[in-house]
N, C-alpha and C positions, 0 to 999 in steps of 0.2 A: 690510590686518588684522594687526596685531602678535602674533606666537607669544612666550609668555612663556619665557624662557630660565634656568636653572635658577641660573645667578649672579645675573640679576636678583631671582630670589624669594629669595636667600640676603640681598643686600641690603637687599630689604624689610623682611624679616622681623628682619632684625638692628636697622633702623630703627624701626618701631613695631608699638604692640600694637593690635589692636581690640577695643574694648571693649562694642561691640552694632551691630546693625542693625534700625531700626523700616523696615519694608516695608510700603506701602499700594500696591495693586493694584486698579485700578478696570475690572472685567469687565464692566463691567452693557450693553456694546454685543456681546458676543461673537455673540450670533444672529446678526449681519448685519455686523460690522466683521472687518477682517484686521488689526486694532489695538488696541492697549489701553493704558491708561496707567499708569505706574509710577513712585511717590514715596519714594526711598529718604534717611533719615537715618543716616549712617554716623557714629558716636561712636568715634575712635582717638587714641592719645596715642603721644608719641615716648619710646622706651625710656631716652634719654638728656635731660631735662628739661633739663639744663644748656644742651643745644645748639639754641635754636630758630633757624630760620631757614631749616634744612632742607627739602629737595625730594623727593617722589617722586610716583608717578602711581596713579590707579584706573583700572580698566576698566568698559567700560561700551559697548555695540551698540544705540545708540536708531536709533528712523526717523526723529525729531524731537525736539530739544529745546525744553521752555518755559523751566527756571530750572535754574542752576546756580550754589551757593554757598558758598564756604568759608569759614568761620567768620563768617557773613553780609556776606561782601562778594561780589559777584555776579562770576562768571567766564564770561569772555568762548567762548561755544559755540564759535565758530570755532578754539578751542585745542584743542579734541575732534582728536586724531590719529591717525584708524581707531578704535580702539576703546581709546585710551589718552588720560585726561585727567591734565593736567599739574596736580600740586598744589604749589605754593611758599609759602615764606616760613611754615611750619609755624610752631606754638605746642605749645606744652607737653601741651595739649588741643585736640583740633579737631572739628569736625562737619562732614560734608560733607552736602549737601543737593543732591538730583540728581531735577527732576521733566519725566519724557519720557515720549514717546509709543514704543512699542515695537510690533516686528511678531509676532504667532501665526507659527510655522513647521507645515510638512506635512512635515518631515523627522524626527520625533522629538528636534529639539535646542531646546533654550529652553521656551516655550511651547507646547504642539502644540495644534492647533484641530482638530477633525474633526467633519464633520457624517455621521451614520448613515444611509445610504440607504434603511435599513429605514422609520426614521417622520420622518426630518429632524429630528432633536435634534441640539445642539451639544454636545460634549463638552471638556473642556480637562485638561492635564495637564501639571505642569513636569519636564522631564529637565535638570538644573542639571552632569551631568556632561560632561565632564571638564573644561571651562572654558565651559561654557553658562550659567552663572549670571548671568555678565553680560549675556544676552541678556535678562534679566527684571530686573535690578537693577541698580545701583551697586554695585561691591565690589572689593575686593582679593583678584583669584580666585587664591588660591594654597591646598593643602592645612592648611601651619604656619600660616595666620593665623584660627584659630579665632575664633569669637565667638557669644555669644547673640542669638537673633533672636527680635523679635515682629514678627506680621506681622496686617496687616487687610484684607481681600479685600470687596470690592461687587459683588456678582453679581445677577444678574437673580432676580427673586422667584421662590421654589419651586426653588429649586437649592438640591442638596446642596455642600456645601464642606469638603474636610479638606487637613491640611498639617500639619508635622511634630509640635506642640503639642496640647494638648486645646483644643477651640474653643468658641464658644457665638457665639448669634444675639445681636445687640445691636441690631436693628431688623431691617424686612424686606429681604431680602439682604444685609445687611452682617454679618459674620461678625470675629470678634476671636480671637486663637489666645494663649494661654500663653507668656509666653518660656520660649525651651527653651535647655538647657543650650550649652555651646559648641559651634557645630558648623563643620563647614569648609563652604565657600560651595558646595560640588558636591554636598552632601545637602540643600541646601533645595529643597521641592516645596511645589506646592498641587495639588490634583484639584480640579476646578469643571464640575457640570453637574448635570442631570439623574439622577443616578446612580441603579440600586439599591441599598441597603444593605440587608444582614443585620447583625444585631449579638449578642453573646454576653461572656462573660468570664469569664476562669481565674486562680484564685490571685492576686483582686484586679487583674489588669492587664484591660481594655475592649479587647475585640476587635471588630475591623469586616470585612466584605468589600463589595467594590463592584465592581460592573458597568455597563457599558450597560444600560437598559431592556430595547434588543431580547433581549437576553442572560439577563434574570431568570430566565426558566424554568430556565435549564442550570444557571448559579450555585446557585439554589434546590436541584436535586436533586444537588450535589457540595458542598453546604455543609458539611451533617455529615462528609464525610471531610475536606476542607480544616480544618476547626475540630479535627478527632480528630489530625492530622498537626499543626498549630499549636502544640496544648495539650502533644502529649507530646515534642515538640522543645523549648518552652520548660519544662519540667520536666528533661530531662537534661539544658540546658545551665545551670540554675539547681544540678544535683546537680555537674556537674563542673568548673564555675568557682569553685562559690562566690561568684557575684557575681551577682544580680538582675538583670531585665532593666531597663538606665537609662532607657528615655527614656517614661515612661508608656504612654499609649495605645499599641496594636499593629494599623493597620489594613492590610490587603492591598488594594489597587486592582487591578485588570484591565483597562486600559487599552487601546485602539486604535491599532495601526501604531506600535506599539512598535519602536525600533531595537535592541533587546537582547532578552535573557531575561527578565531584571528588573535591579532598583538600590535597593539597600538604604539608600534616604533613611528615618533614625531617623524612628519613629511611623507613616509612613506608606511602605510599600514598594508599590511601581510593578512589575507582571507584564505580559509582553504576554495580549493577552486569549485569543488562542488556548488558553491553558491552561484557559479554561470548553470544558468539550468540550460542541459543539452535535451530534456527530454518536460514534456508538461507537467506542469508543477500547481498547487493548491495557491490559493491568496494566504493562506496559513502560512506557506513557505516564503511566499514574499514578503508578508509580515514579518518574520522571523528575522528573513536578511537585513529589513531594514533596521530592526530593533538594534540588529549585531553592529551594523555601519554608525547609527544613533551611538548604541554602548563605545565602539571604538575613538569614536570622537571625542564624546565625554573625557575619556581619558587624557585625551591634549592637554587637559586641564587637571583633572584629579588623576594624578600619576606620572605627566610628564612634564607640567610646568611645576606642578609641587609635589613633590615625589616622598614616599614616607622615608624614614631612615631606615627603618631594617623591616624586615617580613611580619613582625607582631600587627604591622599596621597597614596588614595588608588589605585590610576593610578600607582603607582611606580610599583606593583604586576600586577594587573589583565592586563592593557594595554599594559605592556611589555611581559608578559606571552603570552597574545594572538599573539603579534605580532610573537614572536618568535614560538611557535606553528604552527602557519602556515609555516615560513620561515625555520623553520628545517626542519619539513615534506617534503616540497618543495624540499629543498636540499640533504637531507641525505637518505630518503627513495624511495620507488619505486612509492610513491603518487607524482610525480612532478609536478601534476594540481591543488594541495592545494589552489593555488590564485586565480584561476579560481572560483573555490567552496566559498570562500570567496568575491572576488567580487558581485555572486549572490545572495549567502544565508545570509551569516554570514554578512558583511555589512550593507544590505537590514535593519537588526536587530537594527544596529546603527543609521541608518535613520530616522527611524521608531522615536526610543526613543527618540532623539532630537528634533523632531519637535512637542513633545505631551507638554501638558504645565505643566509636570513635569519635562523637561528638565531640564539639571544643568549642567555647566562645567566639564572637562574631572576632571580638578583637582579644584574642590573648594578651596575659601580663607577659608572657615571655615565650619567643620561639628560638631552640636555643641554638638550630644552626640551620644551613639552607636546605637539607635532606628533607629536615621536620617540614618547612615551608613548603616544599613543593604540596607535601598531606594535606594542605589545607585551602587549596584550591579546588573547592565541592561545593554541595548545595548551600551552606550554611555563609560562606563567605561572599556568595554570590545571591542567592534568592532570601535567605533570611535577612543578611543584611540590607536589602534593597527594600523589604518590607517594614525593618525596623526603622528606616529612615522616610521611609513614607509616612507611617505614625509620626515620627520627630517632627516632620513638617506640619502637619495637624496639629500639633501641641502647639509649639512655639510661633505658630502663625507664617503665612507663604513671605511677609514681609519683611520678617525679620531672618528668614530661612535665606532668602538672595542678600539683603544687606550682611550677614553674617559671612556669607560664601564670598562676596567681592572683598571682604576686610580679610579673609584668609589667602585670599589667591596677591591681594597685595602684599602682604607683609611678607609671603614666602615665595615670591615667584622665582625662577631658578632654582631653588634652594629644596630644602628637604622642611618635611613636619613631623608631626606625631600626635595622637590621640589626644593628646592634653592644648596641642594649639588651636586643634579644629574647635574642641567644645569652649574655648576662652573664647574664639570671635561668635559662637554662636551665642554664648551666655551673655556676652557683650552684647550683641545685637535683640537677643528678646528679652532679657533682663529677667530672665530665668537661671537658676543654679541647674548646670546640665549633669554633676556630679553624681547624684542619686538615680537619676534614669541610666546614664553610662554603666554606673555598677550593675543594674538588674538587668539592662537589655544587652548590654556590648560585653559584659566581663563573665555573665555567667551561660552555663551552655543548657541544653533541654528548652523544650516545648511547653506551654500550659494547653489543660481540656479546659471549654467550657460548656458546661450542660445546663437546658434548661430544666426548673422543677415549675412545674404547673397545677393548680387546683381551679378547675369550673365549680361555676355556681349551678343551680337546676336551671339557669336561664341560657347556658351554654356560651355565657361572658366569664371572662377571666376573673376569679376570687384573688388570686395570689399569684405571681411571677417571680423566681428569683432562679439568678445565674449564679452555680456553681463553680468556681475556679479550683482544678487541681493541678496535681503536679507530680510526677516520679518520685517513689521513696528517696532514690538513690541523687536526684535532684529538686531537693524540695522549693525550689524557688517560686514563689507567688508573686506576680508583677503589675503593675498598673495597666489597664487597657483600655481605651477609647473605644467604645465598642458599638453597635448598632444591631437593633434586634426589632426584626419587621414581621409582621403579620398579615398573612395574604391569604384570601379569599376571592370571590365569596363560594359559600357552599354552591351546589350543583353543577349545570355544565357550561362551557366554555370559557374563555381565558379567564387566569388565574393572575391577580394584580394585587401589589401592595396596597394593603386597607389602612394601616397604622404602620409608621416607624418612631421608633425612640432612641436617642442616644444616652449615655452612661458610661461614669467613669466607675470601672471595676476597680474597686479597694483593693489591694493585697492583703491590708491589715483587719480584713473583714473578719467578723466570728464565723470560724467553719468554712472559711471562703466563701460565703454566700452575699451576693448582693440583690437587695428586693428592688423589684420594677415597679413602683406604686402608679408609674403613668401609666402602667397598659391596666389597671385594676378597672374592670367594667369594661372592658374593650370586650366587641365578641371574638371568641375564638378563631374562626374563618375555617381555613385549610391546612394553615403551615405555619409554625413559630419557626422562625429562621434567626439563629446566632450568627452575628458577624455579618450582618445583610452590609452590603457595598463593599467585603473584605478590609474594612480597614484595619484591621491588627491582624497581628500573629499569634496563631493560637489554633490548635483544633477543636473543630465543634460536633457537637453532637445534638439529635433531635429526640424528641422524647417518643417513648415507643409506639404512640399512636402513630405519630409524624412516620415514622420510619417504615412502618408497614405501608402507609399508603402512599408513599413517593411512588410507585407505578403510575398510581393514578394520577398523583397532583405533578408533577415533574416534568410532564409531555406539555402541561395548559398552562406552566408560568412565561409569563410574556417578558420579564426584563432579564438578558440573557447574561447580566453579572450574577444576578441571583442563582441562575440556574449553574452556573459556574463554580458557584461556593456549595452548592447542593453537590454536584459529580465530584468534587476535590472531599468534601467528606463522607460522602458513599465509601469512596474510593480509600479515604483514611479508615474507616472502622471495619473495612474489610480486610486490611493491611493488619489492622491489631486483632484478628477475630472476634470483633463484637459482632461482627455482622457475615453471615457462611455468604462465601462466594456464589454458592447456587444463587441467593437473594443479587446478589450484585449483576450479574449474567442475567435473569429476569429484567431487572430493572433496565438493562441495557436495551434487551430484545425489545421490551414495551415502549422504552421512552425516545431510544435514538432517532427511531423512524421520523418523530416530530420535531429532532432538535436544529433549528435553521442557522445556527452560529457553527461556521465550521472549526473553528478552532477545539470547540467542544464536542463536537463530534468526534474528530478525529483523536484527542487525549481521551477521552472513555472509551473508545472503541480499540485504543491501543492496550489501553489496562484491562480490559476485559477480554482482549485477545493473550495478550502477553503472559499477563499474571494471574488474573481470575480463573482464566482457562486452563491454561498449561500448567501453571503450579499448584495454586490454590485448589482446584476442585480434585477430586479424587479421581483417579484412572478410569475407573467404571463408568462416570458418569459424562466424563468428557467428549466421546463421540455424538453422544445425544444433543450437548449444549453446545457444541460445534456445528453441527447441523443447523439449529435452532439460529447461531448468529450468523450464520452463512445466508440463509435464508432471508433475514433481516437485511444484511446487507444485498442481498440483490432487489428485494423491495427498496430499497433505498435508492439503488440504481438504477432503476427502473422508473423512478417516480421523477429522477434529478432533470435536469435540463440537460441536453446534450452538450457535452463538449465543456461541460463545467466544473470546476471544484470539486462540487459536491456529490459527482458523478467519479469522479477519479479516487475521492475518498473511499465512495462505495467498493467500487471494485479491489481497490485494493485490500479492502478489508475481505472481500469474498473471496480474495486468489487467498489471503492469509488463514482462514477457516476455512476452507475448501479441505475435505475428504475424500477417500477412495470413490465416493458415489459421485462426487462434482468434480472427479479428475478429466473425465472425458470433456466437461466445459471448456477447462483451462486449456485441455491439448485445442480443442476448435480455435480458442480465441488467437494463441498463439500460430496456428495456421492461417489465420486471418478469416475463420468460417465463424459466422453467427455473433460477428461482436455486436454491442449494443451501440446503436447510432451515436455517432458524436464521441466515442472513446475510441483514441488513438492509441494502438497498439506501437508504442516508440520504443527505441533501446530500451528505457528504462524499465518501462512496464515487462516487455518481453524477457529481461531476467528475472523479474518479480515472477512471474508465471513458471517459467525453467526450472527456478531453484523451487518453487513449490511442487511441480512434478517432478524433481528428482527427490526430494522429502518424501513424497507418496509413491517412490519407486515405479513411476512413468515414464522417466526419462533419464539417461546415462550419459559417459563419455561421451560415447558419439554424440549428443545433441548436445553438451556443452562445448565439445572440439568446434560443432558447425557454427554456434553461436559467437565462439571468440573466432572465426574465420569472418563471419559477418559485422561484426561490432570488434573492431583494430585498437579501441580506446583504451585508455589508462585505466578508466572505469571499469571496462570490462574483464581487463585483467583480474581487479579485487573480485569483479561478481564471479566469475571463472573458478577462483582459489575457494572462496564461499561455498559455489556449488559441488564443488570436488569433494570436498572434507565432510557436504552432507549427502554422498552418497551412502545407500542401505548397503554397503559392501565392504566386507571385513578387510580386504587389501587398500581399499579405499581409505579406508578409517585408519590403516597402520599409516599410510603414506602422509595420511596429513599431519597425524600426530607427530612423525620423526620430524617433519617439519615446523611445527609447532614449539617443541621441547630443543630441537637440536639445529637446525637452519640460522645460523649469524652470516648469512649474507644476502640471502633475500631482504626487500624493504621491510621495515616495520609495518607497512601496512597490508603489506599481502599475508605474513604470518598471519597479522591480526584477523585480517578478511577469514583466512582458516579457520582461525579458531571460535571465531563468532558461528561459523557452517556447522562444526564437527558435534557441538550435544544437539539433538532435538527430541522433543518428547514424544515421537513417534517411535525412535529407536533405543528405550532404554535398555534392552537386552542387548544389544548391539553393543553398546559404548559401557555396558558395567564396568566391565575389565580396568579401563579408563578411570575410574572414580580415584583408587587407588595409585596410579599412576599420576596423575594431577601434584596431589601433595608430598610423591615422593621427587618428583622430578620439577617442580617449578624452581623449588631454591636452586638449584643447577643452574637453569635458565636463567633466575633474575639476575646470577652472581657476572654471567657474561654482558648480559645486555645491558646499555645505556638507563638509566631512569626512567627516560618517558617511555621507551622500545617494552622495559620489563613492566611497566605498568598497565600499558594499552594489552599487551600481551596476556599479562597474567589473570585481568579480569575477564578478558573474552573468553579464557578458555577455563573460568571455572565452570565445575560439572553443574550448574542452575536446575536444571530439571531433574537430578537425582536426589528427589525428594525424600530424604530417610533419616531415620537415626543415624543409620550405619554411616551418613557420610556426615554428617554433625560429629560425629567420635573421630571420622579418621582427620576431621579439620582442626578438631581440637589435640588431638597427638600433635600436631605438626604446630600449631601456636603454642603449646607447652615446653615446644623446645627452646633456649635461651639464643640460638645462632640463627635464628629466623633476622633477614633480613627488615629493617622497619617498613620499608615501601612493599614488600612483600606482605608482609604482617598486617598493616593497613588493609592492603586488597582482600585478604582473606578474610581479616575481621567481618569487614563489612557486606562482603559477599555471603559469607556464613550466616550473619544477623538476618539478611533476607530468607537465606535457605531456612534457618529457624522460625521465621514466621510462617513461611509456607507449610513446614512439617504441623505447625502449632493451627493453621487454618485447615489442613485437613482433618486434623481430630477434631 
């Protein structure tokens, strides 16, 4: 198959204009067949009508071809070269007709087909991102050839069918959808099956929620909250952008085995159906769902109404939607602390991605082809981009930012735009030249570090405070930062609050990268000097040696949750950089987390403590004692928490994850319904969590997994069972799981990835030692057979992350030294190996 290059896309876009798509899909045999029929009529014209006879190509990935015609003349099916159909002797106006048989997928690419194990019903949904529209219909599959779409679908009688436009049933099982505004091909979708539907409306906009019938009770229970968030976000976007939602209806479909979080299809957003909660969840998880709803809604303007010309401007989509998702959630919903969650968790994703060898600019100057574009959907394009935008808004001012965005939408509605177009609109509105800002923040990679240096007088007051900005040697860019520095105190017992706060512009041209803070001279030093107070800028921050040593005493008493989030993120980053021992981070966790009232902070800090500091960064000989202390801390939090609260549930999950052999009887009792803390509901998800840990500890086996699978026949249970079977401490079970990971091309990508997630366990190093070399030997063959999304998902989950040794690093380097490694697999291994290198360094 051919990958579309940027040069090819530019040439094709300069040659032709797509006037419209008429697509007819026959899905009537979906209950029993793995294939469907697609008929496409593409109307397109040459931009230079005086030059007929030109040639180009369309994209198409059929299982079989029935008929191909260009302007009425038949085309030879044998001319289809992989996924490219040559189109020659073009006229001023043209029509391509393609009647083909297409395959359903089980990887979340193209038209995905899923059979619900609970009731046997079949469900379909289309995922055409990034270049998978060609798996469904013939097209010119690039973002700057937007065109209206008219869709007709024939489906089994009784099915629900939704798509980008408003639809109506024209006959039993037959649906016709209104012509859409111009869409990029990667936004075209259809959702079909016996879906459960809940409808509402707001401000003249029809709203719909869809899910599988087996999830209907759970969606019904949450519908009021989802609609409330949706309506509030719509109102806020209308107010902010002064431009109404542009795509008519607004459906939100929760679909099975989705390979991302959600997708911003105009008029019909698709979400992974794990967002329909079938078991108890915390408010942090509900907040995340609200953020994702707000994020996808932001795309209706950023991406859908105005679309990037090519994937080098991906940030115009994802960075803006990420920023708006958190901002609008905090402004318009009950989840007012969303920025705290961003600071402690999401932003750390950006910092981690930006420090890897694979780092790239937020807005790279060029993305050569679609394969490379897929690799840039990471913490840089999302979290770093959002952080940079937050700083830009503070710099140009809210009024100028809003005015610039409105002008940008007006100028490019239903068309395409680039970085230069947006900067021009914001520069015009703000009166600032943003070219220099964009060069430093958007065009250059990596992250700066801000480190305080203080001199105290004999009276305990600051005699001098200096901020030192540094950059990695191989990326020596210093940047302007608008940063706040907070002084926290007082001395003694009781709450610690902000005593003084100053904002300063860090000058990248300052001598030695040092910026003085004269405003703090004479201020009592207090207990903590916090750089980036309020989380205004995107930079790693450090503490003075005395402040770092005092964190276990100081952090539990700091009153401001955002300040605590910044501190926790900085502590984790110092641990990742081996600037601070993992044992000290774990001490901070056991000391401070029992006092943490912000659930997002508790969950994220505990997650880092358990899955990184404990299991990968800490030397094995210290692991059992540290795990026991973390478990005891979680049990203490659980005991103190209100019955039935999210805090209780988070603490229970943490206690389960940290449990060792000595604590296994407690987990077994909870699973049996005995001695369960009051208010803690051992529902299906918590049961699988308990069972998985017991399996890892060797206290449960195949019989218990099978019994739980009979008790819970849901799709989620199938993934949990696959994950648990791969975690069995048994050589035969490991062999079966590994064969599924590297050789099973029939099972769904989600089930294979679940097996990969369960395979490596830090308690099973000796059992899995022989598979470390097998990973590096066998992943290239797996990747060559799998589709890009599936290969990336499986290779990432299967990486031997707990084999922390120089031998694993050497095996990874040996594979990366080869010239024939697929770029996608190379990126997975480069990133995972960098994380492993950090673990080796931390242990040293």
